One Martini backbone bead per residue (centre of mass of N, CA, C, O) as a GRO file, in nm:
protein
  184
    1UNK     BB    1  -3.820   1.544   3.246
    2UNK     BB    2  -3.585   1.416   3.492
    3UNK     BB    3  -3.382   1.143   3.536
    4UNK     BB    4  -3.250   0.946   3.799
    5UNK     BB    5  -2.938   0.771   3.787
    6UNK     BB    6  -2.716   0.540   3.828
    7UNK     BB    7  -2.412   0.388   3.737
    8UNK     BB    8  -2.601   0.120   3.648
    9UNK     BB    9  -2.898   0.241   3.539
   10UNK     BB   10  -3.070   0.287   3.783
   11UNK     BB   11  -3.360   0.405   3.895
   12UNK     BB   12  -3.412   0.652   4.145
   13UNK     BB   13  -3.580   0.894   3.979
   14UNK     BB   14  -3.824   0.954   3.750
   15UNK     BB   15  -3.889   1.270   3.871
   16UNK     BB   16  -3.658   1.478   3.962
   17UNK     BB   17  -3.744   1.685   3.725
   18UNK     BB   18  -4.004   1.909   3.676
   19UNK     BB   19  -4.151   2.131   3.439
   20UNK     BB   20  -4.067   2.087   3.146
   21UNK     BB   21  -4.074   2.116   2.806
   22UNK     BB   22  -3.779   2.015   2.624
   23UNK     BB   23  -3.539   1.841   2.711
   24UNK     BB   24  -3.191   1.801   2.643
   25UNK     BB   25  -2.925   1.924   2.701
   26UNK     BB   26  -2.634   1.887   2.928
   27UNK     BB   27  -2.462   2.067   3.202
   28UNK     BB   28  -2.182   2.069   3.431
   29UNK     BB   29  -2.134   2.308   3.719
   30UNK     BB   30  -2.084   2.350   4.038
   31UNK     BB   31  -2.367   2.189   4.105
   32UNK     BB   32  -2.484   2.263   3.815
   33UNK     BB   33  -2.760   2.217   3.595
   34UNK     BB   34  -2.773   2.251   3.247
   35UNK     BB   35  -3.076   2.309   3.046
   36UNK     BB   36  -3.214   2.249   2.740
   37UNK     BB   37  -3.548   2.425   2.706
   38UNK     BB   38  -3.602   2.515   2.392
   39UNK     BB   39  -3.583   2.866   2.502
   40UNK     BB   40  -3.417   2.773   2.758
   41UNK     BB   41  -3.226   2.783   3.059
   42UNK     BB   42  -3.195   2.547   3.311
   43UNK     BB   43  -3.129   2.567   3.657
   44UNK     BB   44  -2.987   2.306   3.870
   45UNK     BB   45  -2.972   2.164   4.176
   46UNK     BB   46  -2.808   1.863   4.248
   47UNK     BB   47  -2.888   1.823   4.554
   48UNK     BB   48  -3.217   1.899   4.525
   49UNK     BB   49  -3.364   1.931   4.227
   50UNK     BB   50  -3.389   2.237   4.194
   51UNK     BB   51  -3.488   2.518   4.060
   52UNK     BB   52  -3.315   2.826   4.021
   53UNK     BB   53  -3.336   2.903   3.702
   54UNK     BB   54  -3.410   3.107   3.419
   55UNK     BB   55  -3.267   3.146   3.089
   56UNK     BB   56  -3.307   3.360   2.848
   57UNK     BB   57  -3.303   3.345   2.486
   58UNK     BB   58  -3.256   3.524   2.215
   59UNK     BB   59  -3.461   3.394   1.975
   60UNK     BB   60  -3.525   3.119   2.047
   61UNK     BB   61  -3.629   2.787   1.911
   62UNK     BB   62  -3.411   2.505   1.933
   63UNK     BB   63  -3.280   2.379   2.182
   64UNK     BB   64  -3.019   2.122   2.239
   65UNK     BB   65  -2.719   2.178   2.332
   66UNK     BB   66  -2.459   2.140   2.593
   67UNK     BB   67  -2.173   2.329   2.722
   68UNK     BB   68  -1.893   2.344   2.954
   69UNK     BB   69  -1.643   2.523   3.056
   70UNK     BB   70  -1.386   2.579   3.284
   71UNK     BB   71  -1.523   2.883   3.341
   72UNK     BB   72  -1.857   2.845   3.303
   73UNK     BB   73  -1.930   2.849   3.018
   74UNK     BB   74  -2.231   2.846   2.825
   75UNK     BB   75  -2.320   2.637   2.553
   76UNK     BB   76  -2.583   2.673   2.291
   77UNK     BB   77  -2.778   2.506   2.070
   78UNK     BB   78  -2.964   2.612   1.764
   79UNK     BB   79  -3.113   2.431   1.520
   80UNK     BB   80  -3.311   2.654   1.385
   81UNK     BB   81  -3.121   2.937   1.410
   82UNK     BB   82  -2.812   2.891   1.364
   83UNK     BB   83  -2.693   2.883   1.674
   84UNK     BB   84  -2.475   3.008   1.938
   85UNK     BB   85  -2.480   3.031   2.276
   86UNK     BB   86  -2.405   3.246   2.560
   87UNK     BB   87  -2.352   3.174   2.910
   88UNK     BB   88  -2.285   3.431   3.159
   89UNK     BB   89  -2.421   3.369   3.417
   90UNK     BB   90  -2.721   3.558   3.346
   91UNK     BB   91  -2.606   3.598   3.056
   92UNK     BB   92  -2.728   3.622   2.720
   93UNK     BB   93  -2.586   3.534   2.394
   94UNK     BB   94  -2.463   3.554   2.086
   95UNK     BB   95  -2.186   3.388   1.973
   96UNK     BB   96  -2.297   3.244   1.701
   97UNK     BB   97  -2.357   3.272   1.340
   98UNK     BB   98  -2.453   3.066   1.041
   99UNK     BB   99  -2.530   2.989   0.709
  100UNK     BB  100  -2.356   2.718   0.709
  101UNK     BB  101  -2.566   2.623   0.891
  102UNK     BB  102  -2.837   2.391   0.947
  103UNK     BB  103  -2.810   2.182   1.234
  104UNK     BB  104  -2.712   2.251   1.519
  105UNK     BB  105  -2.583   2.053   1.795
  106UNK     BB  106  -2.330   1.935   1.898
  107UNK     BB  107  -2.130   1.997   2.197
  108UNK     BB  108  -1.772   2.087   2.288
  109UNK     BB  109  -1.576   2.153   2.566
  110UNK     BB  110  -1.210   2.119   2.507
  111UNK     BB  111  -0.914   2.220   2.585
  112UNK     BB  112  -1.005   2.529   2.482
  113UNK     BB  113  -1.221   2.408   2.293
  114UNK     BB  114  -1.474   2.416   2.020
  115UNK     BB  115  -1.736   2.192   1.934
  116UNK     BB  116  -1.929   2.092   1.630
  117UNK     BB  117  -2.234   1.943   1.511
  118UNK     BB  118  -2.386   1.919   1.193
  119UNK     BB  119  -2.653   1.716   1.133
  120UNK     BB  120  -2.739   1.745   0.839
  121UNK     BB  121  -2.444   1.716   0.693
  122UNK     BB  122  -2.224   1.593   0.903
  123UNK     BB  123  -2.043   1.820   1.042
  124UNK     BB  124  -1.725   1.870   1.196
  125UNK     BB  125  -1.627   2.128   1.425
  126UNK     BB  126  -1.411   2.396   1.483
  127UNK     BB  127  -1.423   2.676   1.688
  128UNK     BB  128  -1.305   2.985   1.664
  129UNK     BB  129  -1.287   3.191   1.939
  130UNK     BB  130  -1.206   3.462   1.798
  131UNK     BB  131  -1.366   3.453   1.501
  132UNK     BB  132  -1.605   3.230   1.476
  133UNK     BB  133  -1.506   3.007   1.299
  134UNK     BB  134  -1.533   2.733   1.077
  135UNK     BB  135  -1.357   2.418   1.117
  136UNK     BB  136  -1.314   2.151   0.936
  137UNK     BB  137  -1.273   1.802   1.032
  138UNK     BB  138  -1.551   1.643   0.936
  139UNK     BB  139  -1.738   1.387   0.777
  140UNK     BB  140  -2.018   1.161   0.814
  141UNK     BB  141  -2.237   1.280   1.067
  142UNK     BB  142  -2.526   1.220   1.041
  143UNK     BB  143  -2.712   1.322   1.313
  144UNK     BB  144  -2.536   1.453   1.503
  145UNK     BB  145  -2.470   1.486   1.866
  146UNK     BB  146  -2.277   1.345   2.060
  147UNK     BB  147  -1.967   1.441   2.243
  148UNK     BB  148  -1.656   1.252   2.306
  149UNK     BB  149  -1.362   1.231   2.443
  150UNK     BB  150  -1.057   0.990   2.385
  151UNK     BB  151  -0.799   1.112   2.284
  152UNK     BB  152  -0.569   1.241   2.069
  153UNK     BB  153  -0.824   1.394   1.915
  154UNK     BB  154  -1.049   1.203   1.971
  155UNK     BB  155  -1.395   1.077   1.901
  156UNK     BB  156  -1.724   1.040   2.007
  157UNK     BB  157  -2.022   1.003   1.788
  158UNK     BB  158  -2.350   1.050   1.811
  159UNK     BB  159  -2.688   0.957   1.719
  160UNK     BB  160  -3.047   0.960   1.698
  161UNK     BB  161  -3.037   0.677   1.520
  162UNK     BB  162  -2.809   0.479   1.672
  163UNK     BB  163  -2.521   0.580   1.630
  164UNK     BB  164  -2.161   0.506   1.646
  165UNK     BB  165  -1.867   0.713   1.626
  166UNK     BB  166  -1.532   0.732   1.514
  167UNK     BB  167  -1.307   1.016   1.556
  168UNK     BB  168  -1.034   1.104   1.412
  169UNK     BB  169  -0.795   1.349   1.403
  170UNK     BB  170  -0.780   1.316   1.072
  171UNK     BB  171  -1.117   1.275   1.000
  172UNK     BB  172  -1.185   0.996   1.040
  173UNK     BB  173  -1.463   0.764   1.000
  174UNK     BB  174  -1.605   0.515   1.230
  175UNK     BB  175  -1.827   0.268   1.260
  176UNK     BB  176  -1.941   0.098   1.560
  177UNK     BB  177  -2.270   0.153   1.568
  178UNK     BB  178  -2.594   0.002   1.466
  179UNK     BB  179  -2.906  -0.047   1.600
  180UNK     BB  180  -3.057  -0.146   1.343
  181UNK     BB  181  -2.860  -0.418   1.328
  182UNK     BB  182  -2.930  -0.498   1.604
  183UNK     BB  183  -2.978  -0.752   1.843
  184UNK     BB  184  -3.206  -0.736   2.136
   0.00000   0.00000   0.00000
């Protein structure tokens, strides 16, 4: 299920959307929430919380993250199949696949560019949208997951082990937080 929380982190609705398989990444565009749900993308109307449709992805194995570009194109990583899918309207296709990828996870469409973090080796890439080639930006982001831009070509990259890293535009990585070391 998906929980709805307010801007202060208070739970508004514990099971806002039910009946999902294994939801992971989410992307928002024009009032629709796109959710990576194991082998399909579920589209949800954000006003009603109702599922609008399921979009099946060919040969999907373990969908993980989603990002939506300014034109409404939805990109979805498949960590097991080493692919990135493209959903445009109701059509899904393989956008790119590469044997160079081990476990593609975090995705971000930002300012006309597409970024990906391969969590197994911890490499952060910019994907060339024309050739679909991977251009390495940085290393040292093992288990990399979420990507958020912070300006001037810098990013915050989280991982599912509880670390938060700052990625400078020059490729330098600085660990900001490791919750394993934090006293809560």
